[in-house]
C-alpha positions as CSV (number, residue, x, y, z in Angstrom):
1,X,130.0,78.7,110.5
2,X,132.5,77.1,112.8
3,X,130.5,77.3,116.0
4,X,127.9,75.0,114.6
5,X,130.4,72.2,114.1
6,X,132.4,72.6,117.3
7,X,129.8,70.9,119.4
8,X,129.9,67.9,117.3
9,X,133.6,67.4,117.0
10,X,134.6,67.6,120.6
11,X,136.3,64.4,121.6
12,X,137.3,62.7,124.8
13,X,134.7,64.5,126.8
14,X,132.2,63.8,129.4
15,X,129.0,65.4,128.0
16,X,125.8,66.2,129.6
17,X,122.8,67.6,127.7
18,X,120.0,69.7,129.3
19,X,116.9,71.5,127.9
20,X,116.0,74.7,129.6
21,X,112.6,76.3,129.0
22,X,113.2,79.8,130.3
23,X,116.0,82.3,130.9
24,X,115.6,81.6,134.7
25,X,116.2,77.9,134.1
26,X,119.3,78.7,132.1
27,X,120.6,80.8,135.0
28,X,119.7,78.1,137.4
29,X,121.8,75.6,135.4
30,X,124.7,78.1,135.4
31,X,124.5,78.4,139.2
32,X,124.6,74.6,139.5
33,X,127.6,74.4,137.1
34,X,129.3,77.2,139.1
35,X,128.9,75.2,142.3
36,X,130.5,72.2,140.6
37,X,133.3,73.9,138.7
38,X,136.6,72.1,138.8
39,X,138.5,74.3,136.4
40,X,138.6,78.0,135.8
41,X,137.8,78.3,132.1
42,X,134.4,78.0,130.5
43,X,134.1,78.3,126.7
44,X,130.7,79.1,125.3
45,X,129.5,78.3,121.8
46,X,126.3,79.1,120.0
47,X,124.5,81.5,117.7
48,X,123.4,85.0,118.7
49,X,120.5,84.8,121.1
50,X,121.1,81.2,122.1
51,X,121.6,81.9,125.8
52,X,125.3,82.5,126.4
53,X,125.0,85.8,128.1
54,X,121.9,84.7,130.1
55,X,123.9,81.6,131.3
56,X,126.9,83.9,132.3
57,X,124.5,86.1,134.3
58,X,123.5,83.0,136.3
59,X,127.1,82.1,136.8
60,X,127.8,85.7,138.0
61,X,124.9,85.6,140.4
62,X,126.5,82.5,142.1
63,X,129.6,84.6,142.8
64,X,127.7,87.6,144.1
65,X,127.6,89.8,141.1
66,X,124.3,91.6,141.0
67,X,124.4,92.9,137.4
68,X,126.4,91.4,134.5
69,X,126.3,93.3,131.2
70,X,127.2,91.8,127.9
71,X,130.8,92.7,126.8
72,X,129.9,92.5,123.1
73,X,131.0,96.1,122.3
74,X,133.8,96.4,124.9
75,X,135.1,92.8,124.4
76,X,135.8,92.1,128.0
77,X,134.4,92.9,131.5
78,X,136.1,92.1,134.8
79,X,134.2,91.7,138.0
80,X,135.7,91.3,141.5
81,X,134.6,88.2,143.3
82,X,135.5,86.4,146.5
83,X,135.7,82.7,145.8
84,X,135.5,80.5,148.9
85,X,136.7,76.9,149.1
86,X,133.1,75.9,149.5
87,X,132.1,77.6,146.2
88,X,134.5,75.6,144.0
89,X,135.9,72.1,143.8
90,X,139.2,73.4,142.3
91,X,141.8,72.2,144.7
92,X,144.0,74.7,146.5
93,X,147.1,73.3,144.7
94,X,145.6,74.1,141.4
95,X,144.2,77.5,142.5
96,X,146.5,79.5,144.8
97,X,144.4,81.9,146.8
98,X,145.2,85.6,146.6
99,X,143.1,88.7,147.3
100,X,142.7,89.3,143.6
101,X,139.9,87.1,142.3
102,X,137.8,88.0,139.2
103,X,135.2,86.8,136.9
104,X,136.3,87.7,133.4
105,X,133.5,87.8,130.8
106,X,135.0,87.9,127.3
107,X,133.1,88.1,124.1
108,X,135.2,87.5,121.0
109,X,132.4,88.1,118.5
110,X,133.8,91.3,117.2
111,X,137.4,90.3,117.0
112,X,138.6,89.2,113.6
113,X,141.9,87.4,114.1
114,X,144.1,85.7,116.6
115,X,146.4,88.8,116.9
116,X,143.4,90.9,118.1
117,X,142.6,88.2,120.6
118,X,146.1,88.0,121.9
119,X,146.2,91.8,122.2
120,X,143.6,91.8,125.0
121,X,145.9,89.6,127.1
122,X,143.8,86.5,126.9
123,X,146.7,84.1,127.6
124,X,147.5,85.8,130.9
125,X,143.9,86.0,131.9
126,X,143.4,82.2,131.2
127,X,146.5,81.4,133.2
128,X,145.2,83.2,136.3
129,X,143.9,80.2,138.3
130,X,142.4,82.6,141.0
131,X,139.9,83.8,138.5
132,X,136.9,82.4,136.6
133,X,137.1,83.0,132.8
134,X,134.0,82.8,130.6
135,X,134.6,83.2,126.9
136,X,131.8,83.6,124.4
137,X,132.6,82.7,120.8
138,X,135.6,80.7,122.0
139,X,135.9,78.9,118.6
140,X,137.6,82.1,117.4
141,X,140.7,81.1,119.5
142,X,140.5,77.4,119.3
143,X,144.2,77.0,118.6
144,X,145.0,78.8,121.9
145,X,142.5,77.0,124.2
146,X,144.0,74.9,126.9
147,X,143.1,71.2,127.1
148,X,141.5,71.5,130.5
149,X,138.3,73.5,130.2
150,X,134.6,73.2,130.1
151,X,133.0,73.7,126.7
152,X,129.3,74.6,126.7
153,X,127.2,74.6,123.5
154,X,124.0,76.4,123.3
155,X,121.3,75.7,120.7
156,X,118.1,77.7,120.2
157,X,115.1,75.4,120.2
158,X,112.2,77.9,120.5
159,X,111.2,81.2,122.0
160,X,112.4,80.3,125.5
161,X,113.8,76.8,125.0
162,X,117.5,76.1,124.8
163,X,119.5,72.9,124.4
164,X,122.7,73.2,126.5
165,X,125.4,70.6,126.3
166,X,128.4,70.6,128.6
167,X,131.6,69.0,127.5
168,X,134.4,68.6,130.1
169,X,137.7,68.7,128.3
170,X,141.1,67.3,129.3
171,X,141.8,65.6,132.6
172,X,139.0,67.4,134.5
173,X,137.5,65.2,137.3
174,X,133.8,65.2,136.5
175,X,131.3,66.3,139.0
176,X,128.4,65.5,136.7
177,X,127.4,69.1,136.7
178,X,124.1,68.7,134.9
179,X,122.7,65.7,136.7
């Protein structure tokens, strides 16, 4: 499967590896990464049950979302958020402020080809620099992914233990999010 190899072929990246020993630790890491975000796109890779949705729940908590539900069967969920300059390190010239700010949680697991992915409006969603976009199973659209993004690989290590590796792609200024 492609998602096994993607974590090993990412190049020109700053990578940080963390082992979490519970769902709450995975959420805590996500909140820490959310605080240090310097781009609006996070691409998540890993097997079923490896922690991608739990991580996204922690990210959502940081932005004030009380309940995040997996979009596996509906493909995408959109949550209204209010991002302050203190919450992100994305500069104002990269992220124009408007009243419409969202966290998009997209799960591509059930989509079978690039045309189905394009049909949900993914290109427009990713281009919206006011919003945070989290894509599970992002390897299904690898040809469409922008260079500047954060790739996060999840590996199941045991009942509650996960290995999470963060790769900062493109010209993202690193904030050493996992240190």
